[in-house]
LOTOR-375445 format. One line per 8 residues: number of its first residue (from 1); for each residue x, y, z of C-alpha. Coordinates in steps of 0.2 Angstrom, whole numbers, plus 2048, in hexadecimal, padded with zeros to 3 digits. Last residue first. Example, Ala and Ser with C-alpha at 12.3 -4.5 7.8 and 13.67 -1.06 7.14 Angstrom:
// LOTOR-375445
2	844,7FB,824 | 83E,7EA,827
***
This chain:
// LOTOR-375445
273	84A,7DD,802 | 83A,7D5,807 | 837,7C6,7FF | 826,7BE,803 | 81A,7C5,7F6 | 827,7BF,7EA | 826,7C6,7D8 | 81E,7D6,7DE
265	80F,7DC,7D3 | 813,7E9,7C7 | 809,7FC,7CA | 809,80A,7BC | 80E,7FA,7B0 | 7FF,7F8,7AB | 7F2,7FF,7B8 | 7E1,7F6,7B3
257	7E4,7E8,7A9 | 7F5,7E1,7B3 | 7F0,7E6,7C5 | 7DC,7DD,7C0 | 7E9,7CE,7BA | 7F3,7CD,7C9 | 7E4,7CE,7D4 | 7DC,7BF,7CE
249	7EA,7B3,7CB | 7EE,7B8,7DD | 7FC,7C2,7E2 | 7F4,7CD,7EE | 7EC,7BC,7F4 | 7FD,7B9,7FC | 7FE,7C8,808 | 7ED,7C0,80E
241	7F3,7AE,810 | 801,7B4,81C | 7F4,7BE,827 | 7E9,7AE,827 | 7FA,7A6,82D | 7FE,7B2,83A | 80F,7B1,83C | 815,7C5,83C
233	807,7C4,849 | 811,7CC,859 | 81A,7D8,84E | 80B,7E1,84A | 805,7E1,836 | 80D,7E8,827 | 807,7E3,814 | 814,7EA,80A
225	816,7F6,7FA | 827,7F3,7F1 | 832,804,7EE | 842,7FA,7E5 | 838,7F8,7D5 | 83F,803,7C9 | 838,80C,7BB | 830,81E,7C2
217	824,828,7B4 | 82A,837,7AD | 81F,845,7A6 | 80F,83F,7AE | 7FE,83E,7A6 | 7FD,830,79B | 809,823,7A2 | 801,82A,7B5
209	7ED,82A,7AF | 7E5,837,7BA | 7D3,835,7C5 | 7D9,83D,7D4 | 7DB,82B,7DE | 7E5,825,7CF | 7F2,834,7D0 | 7F3,831,7E1
201	7F6,81F,7DF | 806,822,7D1 | 80C,82D,7E1 | 811,840,7DA | 821,849,7D8 | 821,85C,7D3 | 824,866,7C4 | 823,87A,7C2
193	81D,87E,7D3 | 80D,889,7D7 | 801,87F,7CC | 807,86F,7D1 | 800,871,7E2 | 7F0,868,7E2 | 7FB,858,7DB | 808,85B,7E8
185	7FB,859,7F7 | 7FB,845,7FD | 80E,847,7FB | 810,856,804 | 81C,861,7FF | 82C,864,7FF | 836,873,7F5 | 843,871,7E8
177	84D,87F,7DF | 856,878,7CD | 866,87D,7CB | 866,877,7BA | 875,86E,7BC | 871,867,7CC | 87F,85B,7D1 | 882,84F,7E0
169	870,852,7E9 | 874,84B,7FB | 86E,85C,804 | 85E,85B,7FB | 85B,84A,807 | 860,838,802 | 855,829,80E | 866,81D,80B
161	876,826,801 | 87D,817,7F7 | 882,823,7E8 | 880,838,7EC | 871,83F,7E0 | 874,846,7CD | 867,851,7C6 | 859,853,7B9
153	85E,841,7B0 | 84D,83A,7B1 | 853,82E,7BD | 85B,83C,7C8 | 84B,845,7CA | 843,832,7CD | 853,82E,7DB | 84D,841,7E2
145	83B,83B,7E3 | 840,82A,7ED | 84A,835,7F9 | 83C,841,7FB | 831,832,7FE | 83B,82A,80A | 83D,839,813 | 82B,841,813
137	828,852,80C | 827,84D,7FA | 82F,857,7EF | 829,863,7E3 | 835,86B,7D5 | 837,87E,7D2 | 841,884,7C2 | 852,88B,7C4
129	856,886,7B1 | 847,882,7A7 | 83B,871,7A8 | 83B,86D,795 | 845,85D,795 | 839,855,7A2 | 82C,854,797 | 81B,85E,795
121	81E,86E,79E | 811,878,7A9 | 805,86C,7B3 | 814,863,7B6 | 815,850,7BE | 823,844,7C3 | 820,834,7C6 | 820,829,7D4
113	81C,814,7D0 | 811,807,7DB | 81C,7F8,7DE | 80F,7E7,7E2 | 80B,7E0,7F2 | 819,7D9,7FC | 81A,7D0,80D | 81A,7CE,820
105	81F,7DF,822 | 821,7E5,836 | 81A,7F2,842 | 821,7F1,855 | 81F,803,856 | 82E,80D,859 | 829,81D,852 | 837,822,848
97	840,815,842 | 82E,80C,840 | 82A,818,834 | 839,818,82C | 835,804,828 | 824,807,824 | 82B,814,817 | 838,80B,810
89	82C,7FC,80D | 820,807,802 | 811,80B,80A | 7FE,806,809 | 7FA,7F4,80E | 7F4,7F4,820 | 7EF,7E5,82C | 7E9,7E1,83D
81	7E2,7F1,841 | 7DA,7F9,84F | 7EC,7F2,859 | 7F1,805,85E | 803,800,853 | 7F7,7FC,843 | 7EB,80C,847 | 7FC,818,847
73	802,80F,837 | 7F1,811,82F | 7F1,823,838 | 801,829,82D | 800,82A,81A | 7ED,832,81B | 7DC,82F,814 | 7DA,81F,81C
65	7D1,812,815 | 7C9,803,821 | 7CA,7F2,818 | 7C1,7E2,821 | 7C7,7D2,819 | 7BB,7C5,81D | 7C4,7B4,81D | 7B9,7A5,818
57	7C4,79F,809 | 7B9,7A9,7FA | 7B8,7B6,806 | 7CD,7BA,804 | 7C8,7BD,7F1 | 7BC,7C7,7F2 | 7C7,7D2,800 | 7D5,7D1,7F4
49	7CB,7DA,7E9 | 7C6,7E7,7F3 | 7D9,7E8,7FA | 7DE,7ED,7E6 | 7D3,7FC,7E7 | 7D6,7FF,7F8 | 7E9,801,7F4 | 7E7,807,7E1
41	7DC,816,7E7 | 7DA,81A,7FA | 7E4,814,807 | 7E3,805,810 | 7E1,7FF,820 | 7DE,7EB,823 | 7D2,7E4,82E | 7D2,7D1,830
33	7C0,7C8,834 | 7C0,7B4,835 | 7B2,7AB,831 | 7B6,798,833 | 7B3,79B,846 | 7A0,7A2,844 | 79E,791,839 | 7A5,785,848
25	79A,78F,855 | 78B,78E,848 | 78C,77B,849 | 790,779,859 | 77F,781,85D | 776,776,84E | 77D,766,858 | 778,76C,86A
17	767,76F,863 | 767,760,85A | 76D,756,869 | 760,75D,875 | 753,75A,86A | 758,745,868 | 757,746,879 | 74A,74D,87F
9	73F,741,872 | 748,733,879 | 744,735,88B | 732,73A,885 | 732,728,87C | 738,722,88D | 72B,72A,897 | 71D,724,88C
1	725,711,88C
***
């Protein structure tokens, strides 16, 4: 009888231990960690809010901040990241065309504006003939900057030109000069030029309010920010869920309250045109 009782106790203890181990394993399987690269300012702030929403669904979003606009794609291609969210669709496409890295956009998040800033003039109409205008030195943002100067009525760019360069300026009635400058350094260079193109993300990061301190703000939605991943992971359901969370009610409300018209959530997370 004692042997039977002892055997029963051993079996019960063994079952309990196995059950606990199984529960721990199941719990660890539910906790999914996804590494996402961002740059400072709105990309980091908004993604940290997405992290809070993802945590409610058992996803640990590890937000990693970068200080430049090249390394996040390199780190993604090298497998150090699962996702990144810091760039416009066209910027990513140009990077892929140049580097041949298997990076793809799996969804859009929001449209972040660029603007014209000046330390000398309070209106684009005040910029004098022969002034020096700063444009970003990467091909996509240079093209975008030229389109903003065109929207402001300062120049005319040739129609239907993709990745327009300075050579595609069709009309420059005030004979402006153009200087190519790293987009992340433009604000610090304004004292040596008459006006320049600055990303609202950079302006926010430097403590500026784009609506109040730019002299012209882009109005279009043609350069949406994207979530990118490696091509082999483009159908990962957890990664797609992260894209959807950028469109959650909590994130939309945060963006509308904090950024107003400067940053606008895209209409459809999975429409990438």
